[in-house]
C-alpha positions as CSV (number, residue, x, y, z in Angstrom):
1,M,-54.5,21.6,21.1
2,S,-56.4,21.3,24.2
3,E,-55.3,22.9,27.4
4,H,-54.0,20.5,30.0
5,N,-54.3,20.9,33.7
6,E,-50.8,21.3,35.3
7,A,-51.9,19.0,38.1
8,A,-52.5,16.2,35.5
9,N,-49.0,16.5,33.9
10,L,-46.6,13.6,34.5
11,V,-43.0,14.0,35.9
12,K,-40.1,13.7,33.5
13,T,-37.8,10.9,34.7
14,L,-37.2,8.5,31.8
15,R,-34.1,8.1,29.7
16,P,-33.5,6.4,26.3
17,F,-32.9,2.9,27.6
18,H,-36.4,3.1,29.3
19,I,-37.9,3.9,26.0
20,W,-36.0,0.9,24.4
21,A,-37.2,-1.3,27.2
22,L,-40.8,-0.3,26.7
23,G,-40.8,-0.8,23.0
24,V,-38.7,-3.9,22.7
25,G,-40.2,-5.4,25.9
26,I,-43.7,-5.4,24.4
27,V,-42.6,-6.8,21.1
28,L,-39.8,-9.4,21.8
29,V,-42.4,-12.0,22.8
30,G,-43.2,-12.0,19.0
31,E,-39.8,-13.4,18.3
32,Y,-40.4,-16.2,20.9
33,M,-43.8,-17.2,19.6
34,G,-46.4,-16.3,17.0
35,W,-44.2,-15.3,14.1
36,N,-43.9,-19.0,13.0
37,F,-47.4,-19.0,11.6
38,T,-45.7,-17.3,8.6
39,V,-43.9,-20.7,8.1
40,A,-47.3,-22.6,8.2
41,K,-48.6,-20.5,5.4
42,G,-45.6,-19.7,3.2
43,G,-42.8,-21.9,4.3
44,I,-39.2,-20.6,4.9
45,L,-39.4,-18.3,1.9
46,G,-42.8,-17.0,2.9
47,S,-41.5,-16.2,6.4
48,L,-38.5,-14.5,5.0
49,L,-40.6,-12.3,2.7
50,A,-43.1,-11.5,5.5
51,M,-40.2,-10.5,7.9
52,L,-38.6,-8.2,5.2
53,V,-41.9,-6.6,4.1
54,A,-43.1,-6.1,7.7
55,G,-39.7,-4.9,8.7
56,T,-39.7,-2.2,6.0
57,M,-43.1,-1.1,7.0
58,Y,-42.3,-0.9,10.7
59,V,-39.0,1.0,10.0
60,I,-41.2,3.7,8.5
61,I,-43.7,3.5,11.4
62,A,-40.8,3.7,13.9
63,L,-39.4,6.8,12.2
64,C,-42.8,8.5,12.2
65,A,-43.3,7.6,15.9
66,S,-39.9,8.9,16.8
67,E,-40.5,12.2,15.1
68,L,-44.1,12.7,16.4
69,G,-43.3,11.5,19.9
70,S,-40.3,13.8,20.3
71,A,-42.3,16.7,18.8
72,T,-45.5,16.6,20.7
73,K,-44.0,15.4,24.0
74,L,-47.3,14.2,25.4
75,A,-48.6,10.9,26.8
76,G,-50.9,8.9,24.7
77,G,-48.8,8.4,21.5
78,P,-51.1,7.6,18.6
79,Y,-54.1,9.4,20.2
80,D,-52.1,12.6,20.6
81,W,-50.9,12.4,17.0
82,A,-54.3,11.8,15.7
83,R,-55.7,14.7,17.7
84,L,-53.2,17.0,15.9
85,F,-53.7,15.6,12.4
86,V,-57.3,14.4,12.0
87,G,-59.2,16.2,14.9
88,P,-60.4,15.4,18.3
89,G,-63.4,13.1,17.4
90,A,-61.4,10.7,15.3
91,A,-58.5,10.9,17.8
92,A,-60.8,9.6,20.6
93,S,-61.5,6.5,18.5
94,V,-57.8,6.0,17.9
95,G,-57.0,6.4,21.6
96,L,-59.7,3.9,22.6
97,A,-58.4,1.4,19.9
98,V,-54.9,1.7,21.3
99,Y,-56.1,1.2,24.8
100,M,-58.0,-2.0,23.8
101,E,-55.0,-3.2,21.8
102,Y,-52.7,-3.1,24.8
103,I,-55.1,-4.5,27.4
104,A,-55.9,-7.4,25.1
105,L,-52.2,-8.1,24.6
106,E,-51.6,-7.7,28.3
107,A,-54.2,-10.3,29.1
108,A,-52.8,-12.7,26.4
109,D,-49.3,-12.3,27.8
110,A,-50.5,-12.9,31.4
111,I,-52.3,-16.1,30.3
112,V,-49.2,-17.5,28.6
113,V,-47.2,-16.7,31.8
114,A,-49.8,-18.7,33.7
115,F,-49.7,-21.6,31.4
116,I,-45.9,-21.7,31.6
117,A,-46.1,-21.6,35.4
118,Q,-48.6,-24.4,35.3
119,S,-46.4,-26.6,33.1
120,I,-43.7,-26.2,35.8
121,F,-46.0,-26.5,38.8
122,P,-49.1,-28.6,37.7
123,E,-50.9,-27.8,40.9
124,L,-51.3,-24.2,39.9
125,Q,-54.5,-22.9,38.2
126,V,-54.3,-20.7,35.1
127,F,-57.0,-18.1,36.0
128,P,-55.7,-17.1,39.5
129,V,-52.1,-16.9,38.3
130,T,-53.2,-14.7,35.4
131,L,-55.0,-12.3,37.8
132,L,-51.9,-12.4,40.1
133,V,-49.5,-11.5,37.3
134,I,-51.7,-8.6,36.1
135,A,-52.1,-7.4,39.7
136,L,-48.3,-7.5,40.5
137,L,-47.4,-5.7,37.3
138,T,-50.1,-3.1,37.9
139,F,-48.7,-2.5,41.4
140,I,-45.1,-2.1,40.1
141,N,-46.4,0.5,37.6
142,Y,-48.4,2.2,40.3
143,R,-45.2,2.6,42.4
144,G,-43.4,4.3,39.6
145,V,-42.7,4.3,35.8
146,V,-38.9,4.2,36.4
147,A,-39.1,1.1,38.4
148,A,-41.5,-0.5,35.9
149,L,-39.4,0.2,32.9
150,T,-36.1,-0.6,34.6
151,L,-37.5,-4.0,35.4
152,N,-38.6,-4.2,31.7
153,F,-35.1,-3.4,30.6
154,V,-33.6,-6.2,32.8
155,L,-36.1,-8.8,31.7
156,T,-35.9,-7.9,28.0
157,M,-32.1,-7.7,27.9
158,I,-31.9,-11.3,29.4
159,A,-34.4,-12.6,26.8
160,F,-32.6,-10.9,23.9
161,I,-29.1,-12.0,25.1
162,A,-30.5,-15.6,25.2
163,I,-31.3,-15.4,21.5
164,V,-27.9,-13.8,20.7
165,V,-25.9,-16.5,22.7
166,F,-27.9,-19.3,21.1
167,F,-27.4,-17.8,17.6
168,F,-23.6,-17.5,17.9
169,A,-23.3,-20.9,19.4
170,T,-25.2,-22.4,16.5
171,A,-23.4,-20.3,13.8
172,F,-20.0,-21.3,15.1
173,G,-20.7,-25.0,15.2
174,G,-21.7,-25.4,18.8
175,V,-25.0,-26.9,17.8
176,N,-25.7,-29.5,15.1
177,I,-27.9,-27.9,12.5
178,H,-30.0,-29.4,9.6
179,P,-29.6,-27.1,6.5
180,E,-31.8,-29.5,4.6
181,Y,-34.8,-28.1,6.6
182,L,-34.4,-24.9,4.7
183,F,-35.0,-26.6,1.3
184,Q,-37.6,-29.1,2.4
185,G,-40.1,-26.5,3.5
186,A,-39.0,-23.6,1.4
187,L,-42.4,-23.0,-0.4
188,P,-44.9,-25.6,0.5
189,N,-48.1,-23.8,-0.7
190,G,-46.7,-22.2,-3.8
191,M,-46.9,-18.5,-4.6
192,I,-50.2,-18.0,-2.8
193,G,-48.4,-19.1,0.4
194,L,-46.1,-16.0,0.1
195,F,-49.1,-13.7,0.3
196,A,-50.8,-15.7,3.0
197,A,-47.6,-15.4,5.2
198,L,-47.7,-11.6,5.0
199,Q,-50.5,-11.3,7.5
200,F,-48.3,-12.8,10.3
201,G,-45.1,-10.8,9.3
202,P,-45.9,-7.9,11.7
203,W,-45.7,-10.3,14.6
204,F,-41.9,-9.7,14.6
205,Y,-42.4,-6.0,15.3
206,L,-45.9,-5.3,16.3
207,G,-46.1,-2.7,19.2
208,I,-42.7,-1.0,18.7
209,E,-44.6,2.2,18.1
210,G,-45.7,2.0,21.8
211,A,-42.2,3.1,22.8
212,A,-43.3,6.7,22.2
213,M,-46.3,6.4,24.6
214,C,-44.3,7.7,27.5
215,A,-42.8,10.7,25.7
216,E,-44.2,13.1,28.3
217,E,-42.3,11.3,31.1
218,C,-38.9,11.6,29.4
219,K,-36.3,13.9,30.7
220,H,-35.4,14.9,27.1
221,P,-38.1,13.7,24.8
222,S,-36.4,15.0,21.6
223,R,-33.4,12.8,22.4
224,A,-34.8,9.9,24.4
225,V,-37.8,9.0,22.1
226,P,-35.8,8.8,18.8
227,L,-32.8,7.0,20.4
228,G,-35.0,4.5,22.3
229,Q,-37.4,3.9,19.4
230,Q,-34.7,3.4,16.7
231,A,-32.5,1.3,18.9
232,G,-35.5,-0.8,19.6
233,M,-36.3,-1.2,15.9
234,I,-32.7,-2.2,15.2
235,T,-32.8,-4.7,18.0
236,L,-36.0,-6.3,16.6
237,L,-34.7,-6.5,13.1
238,V,-31.5,-8.3,14.3
239,G,-33.6,-10.5,16.6
240,A,-36.0,-11.4,13.9
241,A,-33.2,-12.5,11.5
242,M,-31.5,-14.6,14.2
243,T,-34.8,-16.2,15.3
244,L,-35.7,-17.2,11.7
245,Y,-32.4,-18.8,11.1
246,L,-32.2,-20.6,14.4
247,C,-35.7,-22.2,14.1
248,S,-35.4,-22.9,10.4
249,V,-32.3,-25.0,10.8
250,L,-33.4,-26.8,14.0
251,I,-37.0,-27.6,13.5
252,P,-38.7,-29.3,10.5
253,T,-40.9,-26.9,8.7
254,D,-44.1,-28.8,9.2
255,L,-43.5,-28.8,13.0
256,L,-42.2,-25.2,13.1
257,G,-45.4,-23.8,11.6
258,V,-47.5,-25.1,14.5
259,S,-45.0,-24.7,17.3
260,V,-46.3,-22.9,20.4
261,Y,-42.8,-21.9,21.7
262,P,-40.5,-22.1,18.6
263,L,-37.3,-20.7,20.1
264,F,-37.6,-23.0,23.1
265,E,-38.4,-26.0,20.8
266,A,-35.3,-25.2,18.7
267,A,-33.3,-25.2,21.9
268,Q,-34.7,-28.5,22.9
269,N,-33.8,-29.9,19.5
270,S,-30.2,-28.8,20.1
271,G,-30.1,-31.2,23.0
272,I,-27.9,-28.9,25.0
273,F,-29.2,-28.2,28.5
274,I,-27.9,-24.7,28.9
275,F,-29.6,-23.5,25.8
276,I,-32.9,-25.2,26.8
277,A,-32.8,-23.5,30.2
278,L,-31.8,-20.2,28.7
279,L,-34.4,-20.1,26.0
280,G,-37.1,-21.4,28.4
281,L,-36.3,-18.6,30.8
282,G,-36.3,-16.2,27.9
283,T,-39.7,-17.3,26.8
284,F,-41.1,-16.7,30.3
285,L,-39.4,-13.4,30.9
286,T,-40.4,-11.9,27.5
287,C,-44.0,-12.6,28.3
288,V,-43.8,-10.9,31.6
289,A,-42.0,-7.9,30.0
290,S,-44.6,-7.6,27.3
291,A,-47.4,-7.7,29.8
292,N,-45.6,-5.1,31.9
293,G,-45.1,-2.8,29.0
294,C,-48.8,-3.2,28.0
295,V,-49.9,-2.1,31.5
296,C,-47.8,1.0,31.1
297,D,-49.0,1.9,27.6
298,S,-52.7,1.1,28.0
299,S,-52.8,3.4,31.1
300,R,-51.2,6.3,29.2
301,S,-53.7,6.1,26.5
302,W,-56.6,6.1,29.0
303,F,-54.9,8.9,30.9
304,A,-54.6,11.0,27.8
305,L,-58.3,10.4,27.0
306,S,-59.3,11.3,30.5
307,R,-57.2,14.4,30.5
308,D,-59.0,15.7,27.4
309,K,-62.3,14.6,29.0
310,Y,-63.3,11.9,26.5
311,V,-63.7,9.7,29.6
312,S,-64.2,10.8,33.1
313,S,-61.6,13.4,34.2
314,W,-61.3,11.4,37.4
315,F,-58.9,9.0,35.7
316,S,-56.4,11.8,34.9
317,A,-55.3,12.1,38.6
318,V,-51.6,11.8,39.2
319,H,-50.4,10.1,42.4
320,P,-48.9,12.8,44.7
321,R,-46.0,10.6,45.8
322,Y,-45.3,8.3,42.9
323,N,-46.2,10.6,40.1
324,T,-48.0,7.9,38.2
325,P,-51.5,8.0,36.6
326,Y,-52.6,5.6,39.2
327,L,-56.4,5.6,38.6
328,S,-55.8,5.0,34.9
329,L,-53.4,2.2,35.8
330,I,-56.0,0.5,38.1
């Protein structure tokens, strides 16, 4: 392992619920949109298979991330693990790939936030709002990781509770459902559709491994990382199952497969204003939370690369007051 400069070490302040907020905050947007492309390919059965196969795979990934994150206790996540197992050269490629993954997702989330804002206030322009969202989230992360991930916890919890409330209201007869939708679009493209749906299955869980990216900033990494990571994985498994049920019984399959905001559209089809408002708010908040988590994770990957001098060591500076890798954030 490389020697780290003490001045470039991060302060330990995070608790398990912060780790949960980081992991689930990044991923929950996948429950609100994107996963429904499994339905376009493989119908309801294809989507169910994709959810189960990807869920099994990500449970294993989450277990690995929990153990590795709590053992190494350093920022950077997959970069740090690759450095230990495959060597520094390959690890640099892993760290750069992780960095690019999260900044791409951050940009996509911010663009969706801008489009939602424009749908409410038509006079707004998408590009300036996108830049404003990224700038605000970067500033929040600059001021402190505790503040950033506490915000993520609040936003993510509201979005998840919205799904839970809508599910129980639907399950106990508060919403008129259409069970026939389950059979009408069960397997529209035959067996080949089952395999085609698998490529979109990870959308339910993609990014949960990022919960371990802030292991170095946990008060007790050996406790916080496994608790936060596994609680996050359980949350996503439950959320995925509820989401698939809700959308499958409220949206016809041919429309569900091409929906932009499937949970919000399911709420609209319920015809109940409180659910429309709640799921609309959830869609917006989960995009903000995902972008916020991506700002945090991408900066930690870049910080780890900088600290090991794969990019300029200038980026490994830690703010003297806020204890954040502020140059990597910016």
